[in-house]
N, C-alpha and C positions, 0 to 999 in steps of 0.2 A: 482395695482404697487407691491403687495407683491411678485405675482408669476412670475412677471416679472424679479424683482431682483435674484430670486430664479433660474428661467432660466438662467440667465446670468452669474450666479455664479457656475451652473453645465456646461455651455458651457467652461468657463473659466478652472475650474480644468480639464475635458476631454482634452482640447486644450494641457495645461501642461503636463496632462499623455501622451498624444501621443508625445508630443516633446523629452520626455525623454526615450522613447522607443529605443532600437537600431534597427538596420534595419532588422534583423532576427526575433527580437520580433514582429515587426509590422508585417511581413508575416506569422509568428505562428499566430498572433490574426486574421488576415483576414482570413486565412486558416479556423481557428475555427469557425467565424462568418459566413462564406460561409456554412460550413458544418450544423451548427444548423438552418441557413435560408431555406436551400434546404431540411432538416429534417421536420421541419414544413410544408413544401409544400406537401412533400411525404407523411405526414400524412394525409393530406385532401382527403376525399372520393372521388375527382375526379381522384386522383392518383392511386387507387386501384381498382382492381375488384371487381366486385357485389359480396356480400356475403363473403368476404376476409377481416381479420381484423388482421393487423400486430402491434406486441406491439412497443411501441414508442423505447425502446433500439435496436430493430431490423430495425428499421428505421435509427436511427443514424447510426448502423452498415452498413446499405447498403450506405447511403450519404457519410460516411466516406470512404468506401471501393472504392466507383464510384469517389469522386473527387482527392483519393490518387492513383487511377490508380490500384487497387488492384486486385477487381475482386471476393474476398471471399463475399460468400452470406449465409444468414441463409434460405434465401427464394428462392424459383425457380422464378427468372426474369420474364418470359413469362407466367407464371401461376399467379403470384401474381400482377405486376404491369398494370394499364390500359395503353393504347397507349400513354395518358398524361405523367404518370409515366416512363414509360420508356423514352420518350423524355427528363423528365428533369434528367433522370440516364444518358443519352447520353450528355445532354449539361455538366453535371457536370464532366464527363470524357474528354470532349473535352476541357474545360477551365483548368482542373486538370493537362491535357498532356501538353497542350501548354505553361501552368504557366499564373495564372491569372495577374501579374505584366508584364510579357512579352507581353500577350494581351493586356492590356492597354497601354504600349508604342507603341506598333505596331500600333493602330487603333487611338491614340491620338497625339502620336509624330511624326509618320512616316507617315501615311494616311494624316494627317493633317496638316504636316510639323512644329510642334511645337516643340521648344526646349526642349530638356530631362534635368532635374534638377540635380544637383549632388546627391541630396537622391537618385532620380528614378534610378540612373546609379547605384549607391552601392546596393540598393534592388535587381536590377537586375540581378546584377552580382552573387548574392547570390543564386538567383532562377533559373536562366537558362543563366548563364554567359560564358564570356570567358576569355582567360587567358590574352586577351591585352582589357584595357580599350577603346582604339581607335580603335577596330573592334566591340565593343560590338552592336552597331546599326546596323552595316551591318550584324553580326552575326544574329541576332534576325530578320531583316528583311528578309534575305536570306533563314533562317531556317523556318520561319511560311509560307511564300510562298510556299516554297518546299513542306512541310507538307500538306498544303491544295491543292496543286496541285494532289499529290500523294494519298490524300482524295478522289479527283474527279475520276481521272483513274481509282483507285480501286474499287470505286462504280460502274463505268460503267462495268468492267469487271467482278465483282462478280455479278451484276445485270444479266449478261449473263447467269453466270454459275449457279446460283441459278434458273434461270427460267429454263434450259434446262437439268440440271442435276437432277437425280431422287436419292434421300436420303431414306434411311431406317428409317422410323418416328414411326413403329411399332415394337416392340419387346416384346419379355418375360422374365419374371425374377421371378425364383420359381413359375411357374405354373400362375403367374398372368400378364396378359396383359398390355402394357402401349403404349396408342395411343397419338401420337403427330402428326398426321397427320393433324389437321386443323391449325398447324405452318409450314405445307411444303409448300415451296414458288414456288416448281414446276410447271410451266405453269399458274403461277399466277402473272400477270406483277406488280401490284399494292403491293402484300406481299413481291416479289423478290427483288424490288426495296427498301422497306423499310429494309428488311433484309440485303442488301447489303450495304446500308449507315450506319446502326447501326454497323454491325460489320466490317467496313472499319476505323470507327471513334475508335471503342473498340481496335483493331488490332492495329493500328499505334499508339496510347497510350498506348499500352502494359495492358489494362485494363481486359481483359478476361470475360467481360458479355457477354451474347449472350441472343438471342431471338427464339432460334430453340427447344429446348427441356429442360429436367432436367439435361441432361449429354454434356452439352456443343456441340462440333462438331462430338458428335459420330454417328450422323445420315449420315456422310459423312465421314466414318471409311476408307472407300475404294475409295474415290473420290482423288485421289493425285494431282489434278489440283488445286481445290480449297485449299488444304492444303498447296501449294507450293506458292501460292498468299498471303496467311496468314504468311507463314514464312518470306516471303521479307517484308511486311508490319511490323511484329515484329521486324527485323532487323533494318528498318527505325527509329522505334522508340527508339531502345535501345541503338544507336551508339552516341547519344548526339547533341546538337546545332553546337557546335565547330565543329564536325565531317563533319556534314552536309555541313556547312558553306564552309569548305576546300575542301571537295569534289565536291562541285559546281565549287569552283575557279579552283580546278586544271583540271575539264571538260572544262572549258570557256578557260584557258591557252591553253589547247591543240587544242582546236578549232581553237585558233588564232595562234598556231604554236610557241607559245612560251616556250623555255625549263628553265625559270627564276624560275619556281615556287618550294617551298619546304614546305613539310608537318612539321606541327608543333611537338615538342616530345610528347606533350598531345594527338595528333591523332595517331601517331606510337604507342605510348604504349597501348593506351586504345583497339586500332584495334587489334594489334597482341595478346594482353592478352585475348580479346574476342574470336579471333579464336582459341588460345590455350586452355581455359576453354571447348569450343565444343569439341575438340578432345578430351580432358581428360574424359569428361562425354560419349561420344561416344565409346570410347573403353572400359571403366570401365563398362558401363551398358550392352553393347555385352557381356562382360565377364560373369556379374552376372546372366543376362538372358539366355544365350546359355547354359552356364555352369551350371545352376540349375538342381540337379538331382531329385528333386520332379516331375517325368514326370505324374505318375499314381496316385498323390494324388490329391482327390476329392475337397480339401481346397483350394479355388482362393487366400489366402492370400499365400499360398506355392509353387501354381504352376507356378506364373509369368506370362509373356506374351508370352514366346517362345513355352510353353510346355501348353498352354491352347489351348484344339480345338476350343473354340469361337472366339480365335483370328486371323484367317484368313489364309491365306497363308504367305509364307517368304515374299513376297514383301509388304504384309499388316504390318506384323510384325517391319520389317526394317522402313517403313514409319511412323509407329506409334513412333519408339524409335528416330527417327532423329526430328519428331515434338515436342517430349515431351521434347527433350534436348534444342531447341530453346524457347520452351516455358517455361520452368523452368529460363531463364535468367529475366523475369518480366512480362511474358505475360499473362499467367493464363489459355490459350484454352487447351482444352484434347478432344482427338479421342476417349477416351475409357470409358466405362460405368463402374464405379468401383464395382457392383454389379456383374458384369458378367465378367471382367478381369481387375487384378490387377497385378503391378510391383512387384518384390521380395523386401523384407526388405531391402537388399544391395543396391539395385538400387534405392531404398526412400530414403536412406542416401545420395547417391550421389547427387539426384536431390535436397536435403536439402541444400548440399553445396553450389552447384550451384545457388541456389536462394539465399542462406545466400551471396555470392559474388554479385550478381546482375550483371547491365551491366556498362555503362560507366556513370560517371558524367554530369551532365547536361542534362539528359536525363529523360524520364518517369520511368527509373527503380529505384529500391530501392536497399538496401543490402550495403556492405560495398564499392561497387565498383570497376571495373578492375582495375582502377590505383592505387588503395590503395593496392590490392593484389601484383601487380608487383614490388612495392617498397618494401613489406615486404620478398615477396621470394628474390630479387635480395641482399637486405640488410642480409639476413640470411646467402646467397650463398656466398657472400664477407666476410661475417665474418669466416667462414670456411677456405676461402682461405687466411685470414689475409690480405685483402685489408679494408682499412677504407673508409667509406662512400659509396653512391650510384651513380653509372657512367651509364646513359643509353643514347645510340647514340652519342658518344662523349660530352654528357652533366652532369654536377654534379647535382644531387639533394640535395636541401638544408638540413641540420640536423634538421632544425624546421619541415620540411616537413614528414621526416623520421619519428622523435617522434611520428609526430601527427597521421602518419598512424598507427602504433605500439597501440597508445592509441585508434585509431578508432576500432581496430581490439578487443581490449580487453574489450571495453565497450558492443561491438555488441555482443559477447561470452556471456556475462555475461547478457545483455538484453533477448537473446534468452533461457538462462538457468530459468532464473525468470520467464520468460513468459510460458516457459513449465512446468515448477513446478504448476504454476496456473491454467493451461488448464487440469491437473491431477484430480483436484476438479470437473471437468465435467464428470468424470467416474460415472458409478452406483454403483461401489463401496464405493465411498466417498459421494458427495454430488449433483452429476448431473445424468443425463439419458443416457450418451452413453455407449454403451456397451463395458465393459471391455474385453470380449469375444472375441470381432470382432477386435476393435483397438489395436495395438500394439504401443509400445514407439516410433517407426520409423514413425507412422502414424501421432503422436501428434507432434514430432518434425517436420514433414513434413509441417504440417498447420502455425505452429508458424513461421518457416522459410520462407512460401509462403507470410505471413503478413509482415514480416520484408523486404524481397525482393521485395514487393508489386506485387507478382506474380499472385496471386488469385487461384493458384492448390488447390485442397483439396480432402482429403481420406474419406469424409463425416463426419468428426469431427465437422465441422462450425453449422450444423443445430442442433446439440444437446448440443453446449455450453451452460454454465448457466450465469447469468448476470455478475460475476466477471470476467471470462473467456473473455466474448465478451468485455467487458471494456478495460482489459489489450491488447487485440488483436487490438482494435482500436487504444489505444496508441501507439503499435507497427507500425501499419500501417502508424501513421502520423510521426514516426521516420525513419520509412523507406524510405519516400517521401521526408522529410526534409534533411536525413542524420544525420550522428552520431555528426559529427562537428558543423554542423548548430544547432543542439538539444541543445549542450551544451551551447551555447551561448544564446540560447533562457532564459535559467536560471541564467546566468551569470550577476552579478553586479559589474560595475566599483567601487571598492573601493580603493582609494588612500593609504589607511592605510595599504594595503597587498602589497604594492610596496617597498619592501625591502627584503634583504636576509641575511642568517648567514653563519660562518664559515664552511668551506667544510670540511667535512670528509666520508671517505670511510668505507664500511660495507661489508662484504662477502655475495656473493650471490651463488645459487645454478649453 
């Protein structure tokens, strides 16, 4: 009877604990539990290939990276994890990208026609929401169905492409031959199907995990058709649930020849900013790569892509630049082998900025998000012009949103700075094994921004991180997935004692 009393008491305290949690705290706790649970599964021998031993910190890092749709890895996915382990990673990518609460609501409340509770609505709005609570259910239903249809269609397309297209799965690095031909899906119907469905899920959720080689999509560096399919999937995953919903509604209205449809302010701002950031990245990348004067330098860190003889023809180079600009928005795929071809340091800075920005809110992307950037730029521009507030498309943005945008930006910059300084401890000149002769400051900043933007691109640092750096990047990945605003709410306590103010007095600022 004593143990029954203890169990009852434990259940009562647990229930009380959960009832006192805010919606965002519930999301954070569930995300943490899921990451730990699947980390335990990945630690089982069935999840790893024979003869492979992965440390638990690397397992947690992989699980966190998959669930946050980041794509950073300390181990090569295809060489480390068994088919069961790859399935678990794929499952983590899927539920992390769709959103665990969005998936719950879709399966239980939409498919089985159950009423959505107020708590579920509030949690869902925080995770993958809509500007309008009235459209929340429609947004989730339409977006998830659209994503699943896109996965099915892209799987069929990639299945055919992987089966017929011949990639380069054997290459040489410093006299050492790397052979990944056993993972070549060409003319292998089962392997091509497996590769198709895994990469469709990974791409549309902007995860960046691959099962082709140790260099992502490098085997298909010159296969433009496969790269274009990936780019389309990356865009779908990066535009966000509200944009997907409104785009579908727009198509329906056009099909019915109705003219009364209007896009929301969110869709207009996020879509235009997404396009402008792409143009910004394309222009400056072309400038830094084509304008690079280190033509004859044998150091690939200085050559860049345009002057590297191993980078193929001009068409290959342009396609590689376009692909990576899209990939930096949160995708994490690369068509380059960093041991053979590298972008210049200025280009890596541009890519870091783009990963820092990320894609749209309510998407699989991390970063500060496109709408935050748009509000900050317009606010600064209006300040110079002497215009009060922020106006977009004949709508005024509230002062609270403007203030929050600048707070998000400031905290994000601080997070990046701290994480970058911590990752410096992984250099062999301090307490790590990462080569200080090969890795530049831009390389370290690149990987940190990649974690924050849940992009997953790496310069090779991730595999050499020490334990402290891995832990900090895990934290940064979670922050990137939840968003700065939501992360702040995780640690905030409602204290009535703080609900007061003081007499106002101004001070001088810069």
